[in-house]
C-alpha positions as CSV (number, residue, x, y, z in Angstrom):
1,X,0.0,0.0,0.0
2,X,1.6,3.3,-1.2
3,X,0.7,6.6,0.4
4,X,0.5,8.2,-3.0
5,X,0.6,6.9,-6.6
6,X,1.2,9.6,-9.3
7,X,0.3,8.7,-12.8
8,X,2.4,10.5,-15.5
9,X,6.1,11.4,-15.5
10,X,5.9,14.9,-17.0
11,X,6.5,18.1,-15.0
12,X,3.1,17.9,-13.2
13,X,3.6,14.3,-12.1
14,X,7.3,14.6,-11.1
15,X,6.7,17.8,-9.2
16,X,3.9,16.1,-7.2
17,X,6.0,13.0,-6.5
18,X,9.0,15.1,-5.4
19,X,7.0,17.3,-3.1
20,X,5.3,14.3,-1.4
21,X,8.3,12.1,-0.9
22,X,10.3,15.0,0.6
23,X,7.6,15.2,3.3
24,X,8.1,11.5,4.1
25,X,5.4,9.9,2.0
26,X,5.8,6.6,0.3
27,X,5.4,7.5,-3.4
28,X,5.1,5.5,-6.6
29,X,5.5,7.4,-9.9
30,X,4.3,5.6,-13.1
31,X,5.1,6.6,-16.7
32,X,3.8,4.7,-19.7
33,X,6.6,6.0,-22.0
34,X,10.3,6.1,-21.7
35,X,12.8,8.9,-21.3
36,X,14.5,10.7,-22.9
37,X,11.9,11.8,-25.5
38,X,10.7,14.8,-27.5
39,X,7.2,16.0,-26.7
40,X,5.1,18.7,-28.4
41,X,5.8,21.7,-26.2
42,X,6.8,25.3,-26.5
43,X,9.6,24.6,-24.1
44,X,9.1,28.0,-22.4
45,X,9.3,28.2,-18.6
46,X,8.0,31.6,-17.3
47,X,10.0,33.4,-14.7
48,X,7.2,32.9,-12.1
49,X,8.1,29.2,-11.9
50,X,11.9,29.2,-12.2
51,X,12.4,29.3,-8.4
52,X,9.9,26.4,-8.0
53,X,11.8,24.4,-10.7
54,X,15.1,25.1,-9.0
55,X,13.7,23.8,-5.7
56,X,12.5,20.6,-7.4
57,X,15.7,19.7,-9.2
58,X,18.4,18.0,-7.1
59,X,21.9,19.4,-7.0
60,X,23.2,17.1,-9.8
61,X,20.7,18.6,-12.2
62,X,21.0,22.3,-11.2
63,X,23.0,23.1,-14.3
64,X,19.9,22.5,-16.5
65,X,18.4,25.7,-15.1
66,X,21.7,27.6,-14.8
67,X,22.6,27.0,-18.4
68,X,19.2,27.5,-19.9
69,X,18.7,30.0,-22.7
70,X,17.0,33.2,-21.4
71,X,14.1,34.8,-23.2
72,X,13.7,38.6,-22.4
73,X,11.3,39.5,-25.1
74,X,8.1,38.3,-26.9
75,X,7.0,39.2,-30.4
76,X,3.6,38.6,-32.0
77,X,3.3,38.6,-35.8
78,X,-0.3,39.2,-37.0
79,X,-1.9,41.0,-39.9
80,X,1.5,42.4,-41.0
81,X,2.1,44.0,-37.6
82,X,4.7,43.1,-35.0
83,X,3.7,43.5,-31.3
84,X,6.7,43.5,-28.9
85,X,6.8,43.2,-25.2
86,X,9.5,42.8,-22.6
87,X,9.5,39.7,-20.4
88,X,10.9,40.8,-17.1
89,X,12.4,38.9,-15.4
90,X,13.4,36.8,-18.5
91,X,11.8,33.4,-19.0
92,X,13.9,30.3,-19.7
93,X,13.9,28.0,-22.7
94,X,14.5,24.4,-21.7
95,X,14.1,21.4,-24.1
96,X,11.5,19.0,-22.8
97,X,13.9,16.2,-23.8
98,X,16.1,17.4,-20.9
99,X,13.5,18.9,-18.5
100,X,11.5,15.7,-18.2
101,X,14.6,13.5,-17.8
102,X,16.1,15.9,-15.1
103,X,12.8,16.0,-13.1
104,X,12.4,12.2,-13.4
105,X,16.0,11.6,-12.2
106,X,15.5,14.2,-9.4
107,X,12.3,12.3,-8.3
108,X,14.2,9.0,-8.2
109,X,17.1,10.5,-6.2
110,X,14.6,11.9,-3.7
111,X,13.3,8.4,-3.0
112,X,10.4,8.1,-5.3
113,X,9.7,4.6,-6.6
114,X,9.8,5.7,-10.3
115,X,8.8,3.2,-13.0
116,X,8.8,3.7,-16.7
117,X,6.9,1.8,-19.4
118,X,4.1,1.1,-16.9
119,X,0.6,1.9,-18.3
120,X,-2.4,2.5,-15.9
121,X,-5.5,1.0,-17.4
122,X,-8.1,1.9,-14.8
123,X,-8.6,3.4,-11.3
124,X,-11.2,2.0,-8.9
125,X,-12.1,2.6,-5.3
126,X,-12.6,5.9,-3.4
127,X,-9.7,5.7,-1.0
128,X,-7.9,3.4,-0.8
129,X,-7.6,3.1,-4.6
130,X,-6.7,0.2,-6.7
131,X,-4.9,0.7,-10.0
132,X,-4.9,-1.9,-12.8
133,X,-1.6,-1.5,-14.6
134,X,0.4,-3.3,-17.2
135,X,2.6,-4.5,-14.3
136,X,-0.3,-5.8,-12.2
137,X,-2.6,-4.3,-9.6
138,X,-1.4,-1.6,-7.2
139,X,-2.9,0.1,-4.2
140,X,-2.6,3.6,-2.7
141,X,-4.2,5.8,-0.1
142,X,-4.3,8.7,-2.6
143,X,-3.8,9.2,-6.3
144,X,-2.8,12.1,-8.5
145,X,-3.6,11.9,-12.2
146,X,-1.0,13.8,-14.2
147,X,-1.3,11.5,-17.3
148,X,-1.8,14.3,-19.8
149,X,-4.5,15.8,-22.0
150,X,-5.5,12.7,-23.9
151,X,-4.7,9.6,-21.9
152,X,-7.1,6.7,-21.7
153,X,-7.9,7.7,-18.2
154,X,-9.4,11.1,-19.3
155,X,-11.0,10.2,-22.6
156,X,-14.6,10.4,-21.3
157,X,-14.1,13.9,-19.9
158,X,-12.6,15.2,-23.1
159,X,-15.5,14.0,-25.2
160,X,-15.6,14.8,-28.9
161,X,-15.3,18.1,-30.8
162,X,-16.2,18.9,-34.4
163,X,-13.1,21.2,-34.7
164,X,-9.9,19.1,-34.6
165,X,-6.7,20.8,-33.5
166,X,-3.2,19.3,-33.9
167,X,0.1,20.0,-32.1
168,X,3.3,19.8,-34.2
169,X,6.9,20.4,-33.1
170,X,10.5,20.0,-34.2
171,X,14.0,21.5,-33.6
172,X,15.9,23.3,-36.4
173,X,19.3,24.8,-36.9
174,X,19.1,28.6,-37.4
175,X,22.0,31.1,-37.8
176,X,21.8,33.7,-35.0
177,X,18.3,33.3,-33.7
178,X,16.8,36.2,-31.8
179,X,16.5,36.0,-28.0
180,X,12.8,36.2,-28.1
181,X,9.7,34.0,-28.3
182,X,8.1,34.8,-31.6
183,X,4.4,33.9,-32.2
184,X,3.2,33.8,-35.8
185,X,-0.6,33.9,-36.1
186,X,-2.5,32.8,-39.2
187,X,-6.0,31.8,-40.1
188,X,-6.5,28.4,-38.5
189,X,-3.6,28.4,-36.0
190,X,-0.3,29.8,-34.9
191,X,3.4,28.8,-34.5
192,X,5.8,29.7,-31.8
193,X,9.6,29.9,-32.4
194,X,12.3,30.4,-29.8
195,X,16.0,29.5,-29.3
196,X,16.7,26.4,-27.3
197,X,19.6,24.2,-26.4
198,X,19.8,20.4,-25.9
199,X,22.2,19.0,-23.4
200,X,24.9,17.1,-25.3
201,X,23.7,18.4,-28.7
202,X,25.6,20.0,-31.5
203,X,27.2,23.4,-30.9
204,X,25.1,25.1,-33.7
205,X,22.3,27.5,-32.8
206,X,18.9,25.7,-32.5
207,X,15.3,26.9,-32.4
208,X,12.1,25.1,-31.3
209,X,9.2,25.5,-33.7
210,X,5.9,24.4,-32.1
211,X,2.6,24.9,-33.9
212,X,-1.1,24.5,-33.1
213,X,-3.3,24.2,-36.2
214,X,-6.7,23.0,-37.3
215,X,-6.5,19.7,-39.1
216,X,-8.0,21.1,-42.3
217,X,-5.4,23.8,-42.4
218,X,-2.2,21.7,-42.0
219,X,-1.4,18.1,-41.1
220,X,2.4,18.5,-41.0
221,X,4.8,21.0,-39.5
222,X,6.1,22.0,-42.9
223,X,2.6,22.9,-44.0
224,X,2.1,24.9,-40.8
225,X,5.3,26.9,-41.3
226,X,4.0,27.8,-44.8
227,X,0.8,29.4,-43.5
228,X,2.5,32.7,-42.4
229,X,4.6,34.6,-45.0
230,X,7.3,35.9,-42.7
231,X,7.6,32.5,-41.0
232,X,7.7,30.7,-44.4
233,X,10.6,32.9,-45.4
234,X,12.4,32.5,-42.1
235,X,12.1,28.8,-42.1
236,X,13.5,28.4,-45.6
237,X,16.9,28.7,-44.2
238,X,16.4,26.1,-41.4
239,X,17.9,22.7,-41.2
240,X,16.1,19.9,-39.3
241,X,17.8,18.7,-36.0
242,X,15.0,16.4,-34.9
243,X,12.2,14.4,-36.3
244,X,8.8,16.2,-36.1
245,X,6.5,15.0,-33.4
246,X,2.8,15.6,-33.2
247,X,-0.2,15.2,-30.8
248,X,-3.9,15.3,-31.4
249,X,-6.6,16.1,-30.8
250,X,-6.0,19.2,-28.6
251,X,-9.1,19.6,-26.4
252,X,-10.1,22.9,-24.7
253,X,-12.5,22.6,-21.8
254,X,-13.0,24.0,-18.4
255,X,-10.4,22.7,-15.9
256,X,-11.4,19.8,-13.7
257,X,-9.1,19.6,-10.7
258,X,-10.6,16.6,-9.0
259,X,-12.6,13.5,-10.1
260,X,-14.0,10.8,-7.8
261,X,-11.4,11.6,-5.1
262,X,-8.4,11.6,-7.6
263,X,-6.6,14.9,-7.9
264,X,-5.9,16.1,-11.4
265,X,-2.8,18.0,-12.3
266,X,-1.2,19.4,-15.4
267,X,-2.9,18.9,-18.8
268,X,-5.1,16.1,-17.2
269,X,-6.8,18.9,-15.2
270,X,-7.0,21.3,-18.1
271,X,-5.2,22.3,-21.4
272,X,-4.2,26.0,-21.4
273,X,-3.9,27.8,-24.7
274,X,-0.2,27.2,-25.7
275,X,0.4,30.7,-27.0
276,X,0.5,32.1,-23.4
277,X,3.6,30.0,-22.8
278,X,2.7,28.9,-19.3
279,X,1.9,25.2,-19.8
280,X,5.1,23.9,-18.1
281,X,4.6,26.5,-15.3
282,X,1.0,25.4,-14.7
283,X,2.1,21.8,-14.7
284,X,4.8,22.4,-12.1
285,X,2.5,24.5,-9.9
286,X,-0.5,22.2,-10.1
287,X,1.5,19.1,-9.3
288,X,3.1,20.7,-6.4
289,X,-0.2,22.2,-5.1
290,X,-1.9,18.8,-5.4
291,X,0.8,17.1,-3.4
292,X,0.8,19.8,-0.7
293,X,-3.0,19.5,-0.3
294,X,-2.7,15.7,0.1
295,X,0.0,15.9,2.7
296,X,-2.4,16.8,5.5
297,X,-4.5,13.8,4.6
298,X,-1.4,11.5,4.6
299,X,-0.6,12.8,8.0
300,X,-4.1,12.0,9.2
301,X,-4.9,15.7,9.8
302,X,-7.5,15.8,7.0
303,X,-9.9,13.4,5.4
304,X,-9.3,12.7,1.7
305,X,-12.5,14.6,1.0
306,X,-11.3,17.6,2.8
307,X,-7.9,17.4,1.0
308,X,-9.7,17.3,-2.3
309,X,-11.9,20.3,-1.4
310,X,-8.8,22.2,-0.4
311,X,-7.2,21.4,-3.7
312,X,-10.3,22.4,-5.7
313,X,-10.5,25.7,-3.9
314,X,-6.8,26.5,-4.2
315,X,-6.8,25.5,-7.9
316,X,-9.7,27.8,-8.6
317,X,-8.1,30.7,-6.9
318,X,-4.5,30.3,-8.1
319,X,-4.6,28.5,-11.5
320,X,-8.1,28.6,-13.1
321,X,-7.9,32.4,-13.8
322,X,-5.0,31.7,-16.2
323,X,-7.3,29.4,-18.3
324,X,-10.1,32.0,-18.4
325,X,-7.7,34.9,-19.3
326,X,-5.9,32.9,-22.1
327,X,-9.2,31.8,-23.6
328,X,-10.5,35.4,-23.8
329,X,-7.3,36.6,-25.4
330,X,-7.3,33.8,-28.0
331,X,-10.9,34.5,-28.9
332,X,-10.0,38.2,-29.4
333,X,-7.1,37.3,-31.6
334,X,-9.2,35.2,-34.0
335,X,-11.9,37.9,-34.4
336,X,-12.6,38.9,-38.0
337,X,-9.8,41.1,-39.2
338,X,-12.0,44.2,-39.4
339,X,-12.7,43.9,-35.7
340,X,-9.2,43.1,-34.4
341,X,-7.4,45.8,-36.4
342,X,-8.3,48.6,-34.0
343,X,-7.2,46.4,-31.0
344,X,-3.9,45.6,-32.6
345,X,-3.3,49.3,-33.3
346,X,-4.0,50.0,-29.6
347,X,-1.6,47.2,-28.4
348,X,1.1,48.3,-30.8
349,X,1.0,51.8,-29.5
350,X,0.4,51.0,-25.8
351,X,3.0,48.5,-24.6
352,X,1.7,48.8,-21.0
353,X,-1.6,47.2,-22.1
354,X,0.3,44.3,-23.8
355,X,2.3,43.7,-20.7
356,X,-0.9,43.8,-18.5
357,X,-2.5,41.2,-20.7
358,X,0.6,39.0,-20.5
359,X,0.5,39.3,-16.7
360,X,-3.1,38.0,-16.6
361,X,-1.9,34.7,-18.2
362,X,0.6,34.0,-15.4
């Protein structure tokens, strides 16, 4: 009987596991895949979560954060305009290939029983819980589901959507990339580009290109890059450094922080619009918050129901506003051109408003 089983070895799952095990809990962390691996991700870590990430990593992995590329500026390319805003303090650009592996290794070093290539097929019970997995049945007093946006455990909640969105990503060599996160918006999607480094990779300059597009607009990253004239011209000079990876469908829905006594973290709880660049940050924060709320239950100070209520309330206050703000901004950016032109003019000439909107997605 484990105190806590965490499902999913991404930033949300590992942050939860590390937080709980450091408080003395007996923690099992299950990941159906295998590290290292590329994942569809903007690889942007906002400054608000850098201290949290530093606290989660053990000493042997501290260089990951210390050596990360810094991003002090954001640029938005839309309708022939370029909106620029300062990111202060600067964000960090960290390849998921390295971030996931470093957090996984930090969890194992902290004392988490960390198992890869173990798929969870179902969860039953209401505390204690029984998990049917590819390695047999397991039991725990509490469970955190950080299995991602489209795992078999969350399919019923995602439902179906008529509009199908795809996520596409790859790394490319680019001569002298700018120290900014560049967002190229076009009809039917957008693509973010920023410099990134891979530990042990080649010495040449590298950028991460990550797009979210409707399926009828593009089915490959090359097709997505061709949708924006400036991005199409910029990418003509790129050389691939990784195979493209994709994920689909991308489902937008109201966040659900708890289900049947299981706490939800990361994309399993809710998928935030990628253009705000806070997906990794939200994953780290939600995983840590879920574990902290469960600790009082594990110490027999709270019931599991009280711990779940505490998490729901904290999630609504601290994290849910990001989803609402990003959704409103995305809907504004995809308004008909005649309606968004005055707004773009205002943002272009009033940087303080642009910075305020960015702050609401953090």
